C-alpha positions as CSV (number, residue, x, y, z in Angstrom):
1,M,-7.5,8.1,-6.6
2,A,-7.6,10.0,-9.6
3,I,-6.8,9.1,-13.4
4,T,-6.5,11.3,-16.7
5,M,-6.3,10.0,-19.5
6,T,-5.5,12.3,-22.3
7,E,-5.0,11.6,-26.0
8,T,-3.4,13.3,-28.7
9,A,-1.9,12.9,-32.3
10,G,-0.9,9.2,-32.5
11,A,-0.5,8.8,-28.5
12,R,-2.6,8.0,-25.1
13,E,-1.6,8.2,-22.0
14,W,-2.8,7.5,-18.7
15,I,-1.6,9.4,-15.5
16,A,-2.5,8.2,-11.9
17,R,-1.9,10.8,-9.2
18,P,-2.9,10.6,-5.4
19,N,-6.2,12.5,-4.1
20,R,-5.2,16.0,-2.7
21,S,-7.3,17.6,-0.4
22,L,-5.6,20.6,0.0
23,T,-4.1,22.5,-2.8
24,P,-0.8,23.4,-2.1
25,T,-1.7,27.2,-1.4
26,V,-4.4,26.0,1.4
27,R,-1.9,23.8,2.9
28,R,0.9,27.1,3.3
29,G,-2.3,28.8,4.4
30,M,-3.3,26.2,7.0
31,T,0.5,26.2,8.3
32,C,0.8,29.7,9.0
33,L,-2.3,29.9,10.5
34,V,-1.6,26.7,12.9
35,V,2.3,28.4,13.6
36,V,0.7,31.7,14.6
37,S,-2.2,30.3,16.4
38,S,0.3,28.2,18.2
39,L,3.1,31.1,19.2
40,L,0.1,33.5,20.3
41,V,-0.9,30.9,22.6
42,S,2.5,29.9,24.0
43,G,3.5,33.6,23.9
44,G,0.6,34.5,26.1
45,F,1.7,31.4,28.6
46,V,5.4,33.0,28.9
47,L,4.2,36.2,29.5
48,A,2.3,34.8,32.4
49,G,5.3,32.9,33.8
50,A,4.7,29.3,32.2
51,W,7.6,29.2,29.9
52,L,7.6,25.6,29.9
53,V,5.2,26.0,27.5
54,L,7.7,27.2,24.9
55,P,9.4,24.0,24.0
56,F,6.1,21.8,24.0
57,A,4.9,24.3,21.1
58,G,8.2,24.2,19.4
59,L,7.8,20.2,19.6
60,E,4.3,20.4,18.3
61,L,5.4,22.8,15.3
62,A,8.3,20.4,14.7
63,L,6.1,17.8,14.3
64,L,3.5,19.3,11.7
65,F,6.6,20.5,9.7
66,F,7.5,16.8,9.6
67,A,4.2,15.6,8.6
68,L,3.5,18.1,6.1
69,I,6.8,17.2,4.4
70,V,5.6,13.4,4.6
71,V,2.3,14.8,2.9
72,E,4.1,16.6,0.0
73,R,6.3,13.7,-0.6
74,R,3.2,11.7,-1.2
75,N,1.6,14.5,-3.0
76,A,4.4,14.1,-5.5
77,S,3.5,11.1,-6.5
78,V,2.6,10.1,-10.2
79,E,2.3,7.1,-12.2
80,S,1.4,7.3,-15.9
81,I,1.9,4.5,-18.9
82,R,2.1,6.3,-22.6
83,L,1.0,4.3,-25.7
84,E,2.7,6.2,-28.7
85,G,3.0,4.0,-32.3
86,D,4.5,0.6,-31.4
87,R,6.3,1.9,-27.9
88,L,4.3,1.2,-24.5
89,T,6.3,3.7,-21.9
90,V,5.5,3.3,-18.2
91,S,6.9,5.6,-15.6
92,T,6.8,6.3,-11.9
93,R,7.7,8.8,-9.4
94,L,6.6,7.3,-5.5
95,P,8.0,8.3,-2.4
96,H,10.4,5.4,-2.5
97,G,12.2,5.7,-6.1
98,S,11.5,6.3,-10.1
99,S,11.6,4.1,-12.5
100,Q,11.0,4.4,-16.5
101,H,10.4,1.2,-18.8
102,S,9.8,0.6,-22.3
103,F,8.1,-1.9,-23.9
104,H,7.2,-3.2,-27.8
105,A,3.4,-2.7,-27.8
106,G,2.8,-5.6,-29.9
107,W,4.8,-7.8,-27.3
108,A,3.6,-6.4,-24.2
109,R,1.4,-8.4,-21.7
110,I,-0.7,-7.6,-19.4
111,S,-1.4,-9.2,-16.1
112,F,-2.5,-8.8,-12.4
113,E,0.0,-9.9,-9.7
114,T,0.2,-9.8,-5.7
115,Q,3.1,-8.3,-4.4
116,S,4.3,-8.0,-0.8
117,D,4.5,-4.5,-0.5
118,T,1.1,-4.1,-1.6
119,G,-1.2,-6.3,0.5
120,P,-4.3,-8.3,-0.8
121,D,-5.1,-6.5,-3.7
122,P,-3.0,-7.4,-7.2
123,L,-1.3,-4.7,-9.4
124,L,-1.1,-4.3,-12.8
125,C,1.8,-5.9,-14.7
126,I,3.0,-5.0,-17.6
127,R,5.7,-7.6,-19.3
128,S,7.4,-8.2,-22.2
129,H,11.0,-10.0,-23.0
130,G,11.6,-10.7,-19.5
131,H,11.1,-7.1,-18.4
132,S,8.1,-5.8,-15.7
133,A,6.8,-3.1,-14.8
134,S,4.0,-2.5,-12.1
135,V,1.8,0.5,-11.7
136,G,-1.6,1.2,-9.6
137,R,-0.5,1.7,-6.6
138,L,-2.1,5.1,-6.4
139,L,-5.5,3.1,-8.0
140,T,-8.2,1.6,-6.2
141,P,-8.8,-2.0,-7.1
142,A,-11.8,-1.2,-9.5
143,E,-9.8,1.4,-11.3
144,R,-7.1,-0.9,-11.9
145,R,-9.3,-3.1,-13.5
146,Q,-10.4,-0.4,-15.9
147,L,-7.2,0.7,-16.5
148,A,-6.4,-2.5,-17.9
149,S,-9.4,-3.5,-19.9
150,E,-8.7,0.4,-21.8
151,L,-5.0,-0.6,-21.9
152,Q,-5.6,-4.5,-23.2
153,S,-8.2,-3.0,-26.0
154,K,-5.7,-0.5,-27.2
155,L,-2.9,-3.0,-27.2
156,N,-5.3,-5.3,-29.0
157,S,-6.6,-2.7,-31.9
158,R,-3.3,-1.6,-32.5
159,L,-2.3,-5.6,-33.1
160,R,-5.4,-5.8,-35.9
161,T,-4.0,-2.7,-37.6
């Protein structure tokens, strides 16, 4: 997946997004091409007298539309961690819901925890004062370890200053 880090005056933010092999413009163009070609082919069969092709072409286009909606929802997913001053804010927007948690950076602890919905790969868990936030659903295990290392390093450096 894709993770980017931005640093501005006193703040650092890590943002994870899913890989997008098609841009929205290319995806719309591809969809239009498939719809037009399907309608042309099914129209040819209808003109030849095989009108039963039309319902199946409609079903094919409905399934394509449903699949593209699922892809669009997944592409809207984002996880972000923002470290600004003494606040650590974790925001997630996934297809099954969104959440935002804020922690005091000096008290936040980072660990890896396996969760039932993610399989054997543990997620990055940030906890403080009985609250926790899990991130890393959009990252590979290696990217999670790298993010945890960077985040732990930044939190430790803030404690020393």
